[in-house]
C-alpha positions in Angstrom: -161.6 -13.3 -10.9 -158.7 -11.3 -9.4 -157.8 -8.2 -11.3 -154.1 -7.2 -11.3 -153.9 -3.4 -11.2 -150.6 -3.2 -13.0 -147.6 -5.4 -13.8 -145.2 -6.0 -10.9 -142.2 -4.4 -12.7 -144.2 -1.2 -13.2 -145.3 -1.1 -9.5 -141.7 -1.7 -8.4 -140.5 1.2 -10.6 -143.1 3.5 -9.1 -142.2 2.6 -5.6 -138.5 2.8 -6.2 -138.8 6.2 -7.9 -140.7 7.5 -4.8 -138.6 5.9 -2.0 -135.1 5.8 -3.6 -132.9 8.0 -5.7 -129.7 7.4 -7.8 -126.5 8.8 -6.3 -123.3 8.8 -8.1 -121.2 8.5 -4.9 -123.0 5.8 -3.1 -125.0 4.1 -5.9 -128.4 5.0 -4.5 -130.0 6.5 -1.4 -133.2 5.5 0.4 -135.7 7.9 1.9 -135.8 7.1 5.6 -138.7 9.5 6.3 -141.0 7.7 8.7 -138.4 5.1 9.5 -139.6 4.9 13.1 -142.9 3.4 11.8 -141.1 0.4 10.3 -140.7 -1.7 13.4 -139.3 -5.2 13.1 -136.9 -4.5 10.2 -133.4 -3.2 10.8 -132.3 -0.1 8.8 -129.5 -2.1 7.1 -132.1 -4.8 6.0 -134.4 -2.1 4.8 -131.7 -0.6 2.6 -130.6 -4.1 1.4 -134.3 -4.8 0.4 -134.4 -1.6 -1.7 -131.0 -2.5 -3.2 -132.5 -5.9 -4.3 -135.6 -4.2 -5.8 -133.5 -1.6 -7.6 -131.2 -4.4 -9.0 -134.1 -6.5 -10.0 -135.6 -3.6 -12.1 -132.1 -2.6 -13.4 -131.7 0.7 -11.6 -128.4 2.0 -10.3 -127.1 0.3 -7.1 -123.3 1.0 -7.4 -121.4 4.3 -7.5 -120.6 5.7 -10.9 -116.9 5.3 -11.8 
């Protein structure tokens, strides 16, 4: 039997909290530390992927008005 360590939503929240932060001006920012190790994915695609994750778990993705 395969054991699931935690629900996917909880895992996404943990990862988003570590790798992204809310930003009132831009909506959110992504930590790009170690970016050179992420070969094969463009920086814009990496940011869009995090935007999708954040939107999926109802975190800020747009600037505050």
